[in-house]
C-alpha positions, 0 to 999 in steps of 0.5 A: 500500500502506498504511503502518504507523503509529505509535500516536497520542499518545492511546494512548501512555503518559503523558508523562515529566517531564524536568529542563531541562538548560542548553545551552551555545550558542556566542556568535556573533562579528563574523566570523560576521555578516560571513560571513553577510552575504557569503553573503547577498549572494552568494546574492542575486546568484546567485539573483536578480541572474543571472536578472535580468541574463539577462532584461534582456540576452538575454531568455527562454531558451525560443523562442516556437515549437517547430520543431526541423526548422526550427532544424536547417536554419538556418545557425549564426551568431553569434546562434545560438551566443550563444542556445545559450550563453545557454540553457546559462547559464540551465540552470546557474542553474536547477541551482544554484537547485535545489542551494540549495533542497535544501541549505536543506531538509536543514539546516532539517529536520535529518533525513536527508542532502541529496539529490544534484542530478544533475551538480551536484558543484561547484555543490552544494558551493558552495551548501552552504557559502553556506547554512551561512554564512547560517544560522549567524548565526541559530542554531547548527547543532543548533538547526535541528533540529525540536523542539529546544525540547522538550528538557527538556519532554515526549516521547512514546514514539514521538517521535524525539529530534531531537538524535540525528538532528542528530548522525547527519546527514552533511548538516551542513556542515563549518563548522557542525560545527566551530563548533557543537561545544560546543553539540552536546556539550551537547545530546548530554549532555542527550539521554543522559538520555532513555530512548528505546527502539529505537522512538524512533529511528524516523521517525513511521510510516515504517519498512520491513523488509529480509531480508539476502540472501547478498552476492556474493563474500563471506560477510557484509554490513555496516551501512555497505554496507546503508546505502549501497545502500538509503539512498544514504549509508553514513554513515547506518548508525547509523540502521539500528543504532538501529532494530535494536540488541539485537533477537534475529535469527532465528538467535538472535544480536543486532546489535552496531554492529560485527557481521558481518551474516549472511544471513537476518537482518532489518533494520528500515529508515528510511522513505526506504530504497529498492531490494532486497526491502523491505516496508512491512507485515510482515503483507503481504509478497507477494514473500516466502515465508510463513515469511519473512513470519512471521519479519519479522512476529515481528521487527517486534513486538520493536521496543518494547524488551521483546524481551530477557527471561529467558534471552535477556536474559542472553545479550544482555547479554554480546553487547551489551557486546561491541557497545558495545566495538566502537562505542566503539573505532571504530564502523562496520559490520565484517568484523573485530569486536573480541572480547568481553573475557571471562576463562575461568572460574577463571582469573586472567589478571592473573597470566598476561598479559605486560604490554606494556613501556609498561604496566609502566613509570613515567611517566618511563620512558614519556616517554623509553623510555630512548632505545630505539625505541618501535615495537619495544618495543610489537611483541612478536610482531614483536620475538620473530620478529626476535630468533629469526631473528637468533639463528639467523642468528648461530649459522649464521654461526658454524658456517659460519665454523668449518667454513670455517676449520679450518686457521686459525679465523676468525669466533670473535666476531660483531660487536658492534652499535653506534649505532642497531643496538645500540639496536634490538637492545636494543629487540628484547630488551625488547619480544620475547614469545617465550612469546606466539609459542610459545603462538600457534603451539602453539594454532593447530597444536593446533586443526588437529590436533584438527579433523583427528582429527575429520575436520573442515575448517579454518574460514576465519579472517579475523582473530585477537585476542590479548587478556588472554592469551586467543586469539580467532579470528574466523571468516568464518562459523559453523563449529559447536562448536570442539574442546576446549579451545576454546570459543565466544566472544561469538557463533558466529563467534568461537572462544576459547582461554584462556591456561591451556588454551593452555599445556596444548598440546604440540608436534604434527607438523602443518602451520601452519594460518594462516601468513598471520596478521600483526600490524596493531596494537592496540585496547583492549589487544587485538592484531589479527592479520589473515589476509592469505591469507583476504581475499576480494580485495585489501587496500588501504592509503592514506596518506602514502608514508612512513607506508605504508612503515612499515606495509609494512616491519612486515608484511614483517618479521613474515611473514618471521620469525614463529614460527607459519608453516612455508614461505611466499613473500612477494613485495615490489614497490616497496620492501624489496629490503634486507629480503630479508636477513632471510629469503632463503628467504621474501622475494623482490623484484620490480622492477615491477608488470609482472613481478608480474602475469606471475608471479601470473597463472602461479601463480594458474593453477597453484594452481587446477589443483593444487587441482583435481587434489588434489580440494581446495576450498581450501588449508585442506583441504590443510593437514589430514587425509591431504593435509597433507604437501603443506603448501600454503604461502601466497604473500603479495604486498606491493605498495607502488607504486600500480598504474595503474587497468588494473593494479589491475583486473588484480590484482583479477581475479587476487585474486577467487579468492585466498582459496581459493588461499592468495594474499593481496594488500596494495597501497598507494595514495596516493589512498585509492581503489583499484579492485577493493579488497575491504578498505580501510585508511588509515594516518594521520600519527599512527600510527593504522590506520583501516578504517571498513568493518571497524570498526577504528581501531588503534594501528598496528604500524610499522617506521619507516625508521631502525629498518628500516635498523638491523634489516637491519644486524644481519642483514647484519653476521652474514655471515662473508664481509661483509668481506675479513678475515671477522668479528673474532677478538678477544674483546670483553673480554681479561683479564690472565692473569698472576699480577698480573691476579688478579681481585677477583671470579671467577665460574665459568660454564662448568659449575656456577655458582660465585662466588669473592670475594663473600659469598653473599647472604641470602634469596630474592633471591640467585638473582636477583642471581646471574642479573643478574650472569651476564647482565652477565658475558656482555655486557661491552660493557654491558647496557641497564637495560630489557634487564636487567629484561626478562630477569629479569622477562619479564612486566614490572616497575615502575621502583622494583623494578628500581632496588631490584635495581640498588642491591642488586647494587651493594652486593653487588659492592662497590667496588675499592680506589680506591673505584670501584663495580664496577657502573657506568653508561656514558655511554649509560646501560648497565650495565657491570662493572669489569675486576676482575670476571671470569668463567672464560669471559672467561679461556677466551677470553683464553687461546685468543686469547693462544695463537693470536694472541699470545705463543703464536704465537712460542713453542711452549711458551707455546702448549701451556701456554696451551691446556692451561690453557684446556681445564682450565677447561671443566667442562661446558656453560654454567651447567650447574646453572641452576634450572628456569624461570630464565635464559630469556633465554639462548634469545636468546643465541648464547653456547650456540653460541659456547662449544662452538665455542670449546672445540672450537677449543681442543681442536683446537689442543691436539691439533695441538700434540701431533700435531706431536710424535707424541703421539697419546695426548695428542691423543686425551685433549685431543679427548675433553675437548673432546667432553664439551662439544661432542659434535656438532662433526664436526671433533673426531670427524674429528681423533679418527679421525686421531689414533687411526689414528696409533696404528696400532691397526685394532681401536681404529679400528674400535671408534671407527668403530662408535661413530660409526655408532651415534651417527649413527643413521638419519641416517648418517655425515656425508659428510666423516667417511665419506670420511675413514673410507674413506681411513683404514680402507677395510674399516670397513663390513664390520668395523662390520657384523661387530661388530654 
């Protein structure tokens, strides 16, 4: 079949003049000459000396006659054995000679990669090194390429810049690449001034065309895989990219270097491509339909650089920009693409975006991070999840302790972290982005609800990018127009939601559609979340064991505590038994791979059967529409221990259908080559997460071992039963409650916020100073400066603004009579208040402690007075009149849970004090006062029933029971309260029903 030829030079346009650019050539050293001489000697010995020696000692390797049957009948003697051995040596020499010729040709031509000599791995590697050392003495690696002398002279339109070929040729040797780096950089700089078109990247007259076929087992192909199949080396994907970039495909989209390659696309291929449905002439393609033949022919005519015109040009400009970004950020054909950075019209994302902590810090702050763990400062979603789960665990522990210690209150105060645990807690407070988590959760659930309303299924999502406040979902395949307010992104496989639109979403009662999303790291200010349950197979992670462990710990911790999931199961194998303390209901640990395979085999079969019985094609169908109540929670497996080849293949077979079943696998490997892995990633010692086939190079999100231990310590310390004595009951700060201990500054926090002893600051900064003081008063152990600034400015603040606030706060608080400032900095750099600055919460805690564990234990009169004084301090909930939009940091605190418990304990103690003397009315008065601040505390209602029963007034007790039933609503009375009523008023049900 005749080949398509490029136009002759005479038919091309006139040559364009080029201004010569100086090329910086590395000066050859004496060591280069020594290496070249030794390489020459070695090649001479191996190529000439070996055959000469064999010819002189053993003779010609082939026999004089060809009689195979006679040879077989002969006895095997020493001479026969030596003859066979000599023949093998001759074969080895011939193979090595072929390797030298192949490597020499590749190095001199500069085009393509060296051919592989069968069975000659070590021999070809030796030949490559020797040829490289020999040729390096005569010229640098780049100077071996043809037509290099033409740089700075003239080019025809169809002449391929040979420098590009040299840069893209993986056949260049490692030594050459290292030693010729400066020359290659100069050549690349000079070549960048050329105006080469896609046609200029073609080899003269040698291109073919290939129409992408649907790949097996996944939705997309990639440039790397196409190059590996048809060119023999995936690293040649850039040659295909140069031939096809910016050209419109049959579906209207364009190729970027990190694009998903979709079925039906057409690729122009280098002339040495082989295999598959390749055609050399677009107008003569007998193996394809006329329609496809016409598509190939039309595509071939767009290769002269004129294809982007009119409206297509505008469209291509945006998409080319996205491609350039992907290329600059790591290159490589990808299943996961970097979304185009494009703000929604009319939206100022500079005001909406929450900067990462390191983006708002001064250089001095960046260098030290104030001693806080940097890994958690730069992981806002992980930090928010851990912080929320920790707060929930502490509140739960407080309530458990309260109900366990009705007779003798234990666990009043959770332990105050110290050391690494305190630093990690501060890092969580600084780095957390709960608003980002809330928006992500609402956006995903809102999308699911909108699709369900339109009777549309959830699309398969491979990844989500959070970029400049926007959310981008990367779909496995085009799924039509997204529901409003979502928009199409840079192409049909991206759905984008601007942050301004996300903030309009309200909470909806629907299942979390993509609970398997987990943060992997950042690229170009964009945060990538990979959907582990949608991957069509196993995701492998290679690298050093300690680096892999940091990635696995981060993934496990975020999956266990994130706010955009409902139920899920996370199975840890080979690591993380201590991590189960973060979320015992989600995390489970298995001892070995055998137990994992047995478990997953049973679950895979069960899920297949359940999906079939429900009539769903995947778990995504089960999360929307009428069946969403089934939830179809994902099961994600994190296997840190490298499986054997047999176990790896078994897992790969189980994972073949995992994406449809809602099961995901992340498996660690030290070798970097895991059998059956669908996607491969590598974590480097510098904290970079690499995935060449996915086009990713991220700053990885990690949870190193020391920080993991500190996080676990924060969670385990919340357990009320951790020590024999339970948690400590002594407040962290006790005040002198005598007349001599009158404070210089007194802040009333329980109820409306008031400050006594200070002048009210003038201007708009008054509210900020009040909020800063409230935070310091609630943390008498000290507050890290970055925690303070993060609480006051959740979107970030610069160092000079924070310092200005601290200076104003010091001036406002003033000094004690001895000249000591009331705002101080301790040895660890944390901000603390002097003992002369006191809040009513401090006094309330001190009064209760003194009444129950101090002087009140031995004196009934003192106990009654102290408890009465404590209850008088309670004027309502904490900071009752706080302005809208401020004090958001209180959501991270447990003081909102501590205060009602403390008030309830005080009311119960005072009621008990009065009931000892049969003063039921006084007890009822104390309990009602406590209920105004702690209306949900069951203990108060039970004691109120007992005190009312002591009045011997059935009508009043019935009215109280009726009030309790009304307050309980559809939930009904708590079991203990119902049992108590049965004891105190057996006819309460009939009486309540009669009362209506």
